[in-house]
KELO-79677 format. One line per 5 residues: number of its first residue (from 0); their letters; for each residue x, y, z of C-alpha. Coordinates in steps of 0.001 Angstrom, whole numbers, plus 524288, in hexadecimal, padded with zeros to 5 digits. Example, Ala and Ser with C-alpha at 12.3 -4.5 7.8 and 13.67 -1.06 7.14 Angstrom:
BEGIN
0> AS> 8300C:7EE6C:81E78 | 83566:7FBDC:81BE4 .
END
This chain:
BEGIN
0> XXXXX> 7739F:77165:8256F | 777D1:77F05:82137 | 78458:7849C:826E6 | 7854B:79344:8273C | 792DA:798DA:82912 .
5> XXXXX> 796A1:7A685:82C95 | 79EA2:7AD33:8220B | 7AD43:7ACF4:8246B | 7ADBA:7BBCA:8238A | 7A346:7C5B4:8268C .
10> XXXXX> 7A016:7D0C8:81D1D | 7A7CB:7DA21:825CE | 7B3FB:7D177:8248A | 7B296:7D00E:815D8 | 7B18C:7DECB:81432 .
15> XXXXX> 7BDF3:7E0C5:81C25 | 7C53A:7D688:8142B | 7C11E:7DD68:807B3 | 7C5D3:7EAA4:80CB0 | 7D2B8:7E488:810F8 .
20> XXXXX> 7D4C0:7DECF:8035A | 7D189:7EBFA:7FD29 | 7DBAD:7F29F:805BF | 7E5BB:7E825:802A0 | 7E366:7E9D8:7F40D .
25> XXXXX> 7E563:7F895:7F580 | 7F20E:7F75C:7FD30 | 7FF09:7F9FE:7F675 | 807FE:7EE40:7F87F | 813B9:7F74C:7F893 .
30> XXXXX> 81068:80133:80318 | 80378:7FCCE:808BF | 7FC75:8094A:804B3 | 7EEF0:80936:7FED5 | 7F05F:80997:7F009 .
35> XXXXX> 7E3C4:8115E:7EF11 | 7EABE:81C1D:7F6CC | 7F8A9:81ADE:7F199 | 7F63B:81A3A:7E2FC | 7EFF0:82352:7D967 .
40> XXXXX> 7E8DA:818A9:7D1CA | 7DBB5:81439:7D6E9 | 7D7AD:80B17:7CBF9 | 7DA85:7FCC5:7CA9B | 7DE7E:7FE4F:7BC61 .
45> XXXXX> 7EC73:8022B:7BFC2 | 7F8F0:7FC19:7BAC6 | 80225:80325:7C3F3 | 800A8:80BD7:7CFCC | 80ADB:811DF:7D88C .
50> XXXXX> 80909:81178:7E720 | 80E74:81EBB:7EAF2 | 811D2:81A13:7F89E | 819D9:80E93:7F36B | 82066:817BA:7E9AF .
55> XXXXX> 8244D:82170:7F442 | 82948:816BD:7FD56 | 83135:81046:7F280 | 836FF:81D54:7EE1C | 83B67:820B0:7FBD6 .
60> XXXXX> 84105:81309:7FDCA | 84867:81431:7F0E8 | 84DC9:82198:7F4A8 | 8524B:81C45:801CE | 858F8:810AD:7FB50 .
65> XXXXX> 86083:81A2D:7F290 | 864FF:821A7:7FEB2 | 868D9:814CF:8051C | 87231:811EC:7F9E2 | 87A3F:81DB4:7FE44 .
70> XXXXX> 8781B:81CAC:80CF4 | 8795C:80EF3:8128E | 8730E:81359:81F69 | 865F7:81447:81861 | 85EA5:8074D:8187E .
75> XXXXX> 85260:80853:80FF7 | 84C96:7FB88:814FB | 84C42:8013C:822BE | 84385:80C86:81ED1 | 834D4:80BF3:820C9 .
80> XXXXX> 82CFB:814BE:817F6 | 8200F:81BA0:81A09 | 817C4:8225C:80FD3 | 80F0F:82D92:81409 | 80564:832F0:809EE .
85> XXXXX> 80874:840C4:8057E | 7FE02:84910:7FF0D | 802D1:84DB7:7F1EB | 800E5:85C27:7EEA6 | 7F51E:85E67:7E620 .
90> X> 7EDEF:8520D:7EA12 .
END
């Protein structure tokens, strides 16, 4: 007797899983942005890249912490940051 089983996942499901994994691999663990959009390097032969969104968020957090040293009413941990892309002149 031959038992034929349906595959656990259909082709449609497998394709969606693959896309999800691709997106996950391209997501910055720091800010959640897509590394393909937030870095200047597009090759995999890179030793170091800077996520510009993470850099901007960290710089602003650092600046706020410096202000908080002088003004105790400022609580950096209470701030929620957003990063909106700005087109650079000449690009």
